[in-house]
C-alpha positions in Angstrom: 0.0 0.0 0.0 1.4 3.4 -1.0 2.1 5.8 1.8 -0.9 8.0 2.5 0.5 11.3 3.6 -0.8 14.9 3.9 -0.6 15.4 0.2 -2.6 12.2 -0.5 -5.1 13.4 2.1 -5.5 16.7 0.3 -6.0 14.9 -3.0 -8.6 12.6 -1.5 -10.6 15.3 0.3 -10.0 18.5 -1.7 -9.4 20.6 1.4 -7.8 24.0 1.1 -4.1 24.6 1.8 -5.1 26.5 4.9 -7.1 23.6 6.2 -4.2 21.2 5.5 -1.9 23.5 7.4 -4.3 23.4 10.4 -4.4 19.6 10.3 -0.7 19.4 9.9 -0.2 21.5 13.1 -2.6 19.1 14.9 -0.5 16.1 13.6 2.7 17.6 14.9 1.3 18.1 18.3 -0.2 14.6 18.4 3.1 13.0 17.5 4.8 15.1 20.2 2.3 14.1 22.9 1.9 10.4 21.9 4.9 9.1 23.9 3.5 10.6 27.1 -0.2 9.9 26.5 -1.5 6.9 24.4 -3.6 9.1 22.1 -3.8 6.6 19.2 -2.9 3.0 18.8 0.9 3.0 18.3 0.6 0.7 15.3 -1.5 3.3 13.5 1.1 6.1 13.7 2.8 5.3 10.4 -0.6 5.6 8.6 -1.9 8.5 10.7 -3.3 10.5 7.7 -5.4 7.5 6.5 -6.3 5.8 9.8 -7.3 8.9 11.7 -7.5 12.1 9.6 -9.2 10.6 6.5 -11.3 8.3 8.7 -12.7 11.4 10.4 -12.9 13.7 7.4 -15.0 11.3 5.5 -17.9 12.2 7.7 -17.9 15.8 6.6 -19.8 15.3 3.3 -22.4 13.2 5.2 -23.4 16.0 7.5 -26.8 17.7 6.9 -26.4 20.9 5.0 -27.5 23.2 7.9 -25.2 21.5 10.5 -24.2 24.1 13.1 -23.8 22.3 16.4 -21.9 19.0 16.7 -21.3 16.9 19.8 -18.5 14.3 19.6 -18.8 11.6 22.2 -15.6 10.2 23.8 -13.3 12.4 21.7 -10.0 10.9 22.8 -7.4 12.4 20.6 -10.0 14.4 18.7 -11.2 12.0 16.0 -13.5 12.7 14.4 -14.7 15.8 16.3 -11.7 18.1 16.1 -11.1 17.2 12.5 -14.7 18.2 11.7 -14.2 21.5 13.5 -11.1 22.2 11.4 -13.0 21.3 8.2 -15.6 24.0 9.1 -18.4 22.8 11.5 -19.2 26.1 13.3 -19.8 24.9 16.9 -18.1 21.7 18.1 -18.4 20.2 21.6 -15.8 17.5 22.4 -16.7 15.3 25.4 -13.7 13.5 27.0 -13.6 12.2 30.6 -9.8 11.6 30.6 -8.3 14.8 32.0 -5.0 14.4 30.1 -6.7 13.9 26.8 -8.9 16.9 27.5 -5.8 19.0 28.0 -4.4 17.7 24.7 -7.7 18.5 22.9 -7.5 22.1 24.1 -3.9 22.4 23.0 -4.5 20.7 19.7 -7.4 23.1 18.9 -5.2 26.1 19.8 -2.4 24.8 17.6 -4.9 24.3 14.7 -6.4 27.7 15.2 -10.0 26.6 15.8 -12.4 27.2 18.6 -14.1 24.2 20.2 -15.6 23.5 23.6 -14.0 20.7 25.6 -16.1 19.0 28.3 -13.9 17.1 30.6 -16.8 15.0 31.9 -18.5 11.7 31.5 -21.0 11.8 28.6 -24.1 11.3 30.7 -23.3 14.3 32.9 -23.2 16.8 30.0 -26.5 18.6 29.6 -28.0 21.6 28.0 -26.7 21.2 24.4 -29.1 20.9 21.5 -27.0 19.3 18.7 -27.7 19.0 15.0 -25.2 16.1 14.8 -23.7 13.6 17.3 -20.5 11.7 16.3 -18.6 8.8 17.8 -15.7 6.6 16.8 -14.7 3.2 18.2 -16.4 4.1 21.5 -19.2 1.7 22.5 -21.9 -0.6 21.2 -24.7 1.1 19.3 -27.2 0.6 22.2 -25.0 2.8 24.4 -24.3 5.3 21.7 -28.1 5.8 21.0 -28.8 6.3 24.7 -26.0 8.9 25.1 -27.0 10.7 21.8 -30.7 11.0 22.4 -30.5 13.8 25.0 -28.5 15.9 22.6 -30.5 15.1 19.5 -34.0 14.2 20.4 -35.8 12.9 17.2 -34.8 15.9 15.1 -31.0 15.4 14.7 -28.5 13.1 13.0 -25.9 10.7 14.4 -22.8 9.5 12.5 -21.0 6.5 14.0 -17.9 4.9 12.6 -18.5 1.2 13.2 -16.8 -2.1 12.6 -17.9 -5.6 11.5 -20.3 -6.1 14.4 -22.8 -3.5 13.1 -25.5 -6.0 12.1 -25.5 -7.6 15.5 -25.6 -4.1 17.2 -28.5 -3.0 15.0 -30.4 -6.2 16.0 -29.7 -5.6 19.6 -31.3 -2.1 19.6 -34.4 -3.1 17.5 -36.7 -3.5 20.5 -35.7 -0.3 22.3 -35.5 2.3 19.5 -37.1 3.4 16.3 -34.7 5.0 13.8 -33.9 5.5 10.2 -30.4 4.2 9.3 -28.2 4.5 6.3 -24.8 2.8 5.7 -21.8 4.1 3.8 -18.6 2.2 3.1 -15.6 3.5 4.9 -13.0 5.2 2.7 -10.2 4.5 5.2 -10.9 1.0 6.4 -12.2 -1.8 4.1 -13.9 -3.5 7.1 -15.5 -0.3 8.4 -18.9 1.2 7.9 -20.3 4.6 8.6 -23.8 4.4 10.1 -26.0 7.5 9.8 -29.0 7.6 12.1 -31.9 10.0 12.0 -35.6 10.1 13.2 -34.4 8.6 16.5 -37.0 7.8 19.2 -37.5 5.4 22.0 -39.8 2.5 21.0 
């Protein structure tokens, strides 16, 4: 597989030079902090632009046109929430319970020159945000994600979840508790991955 670097990312996504510079500043800080805090899986570092930046950026075209407020659950190192903020989502809330990762997120946003709100709390304790979109990546089974997302979205918003091969089982598991509209998109960064877009979410 050919190396997927910043140039390849720009070709794949069509981002501006300024946006690429912001993402590159984020990358530099992540590599600097990685030895002290395990921000991403060490084996993914050589393929950072594909495994993390493209993996996150591929959600941007799937956002509803009028998206203004986005909540990213369990942000970790900022994927996908911080990437989506850099790509242009106006108001992004990153929820991360790990204090060290929350500090990193604030520093990474500063380095990238974007404004985000970092909530150093558990997801279920964050209240008062009406989101257009909720995102999550490699965080929890779908049943948990829907329960955490609903207070932010109600039945009017959209959720975008980066999921793996267990998606069919996870959808079956939530069938009795929720009604929802779901769409699937093949991942551009992982041949075994799927993006699940959820709308019209309500408790059954």
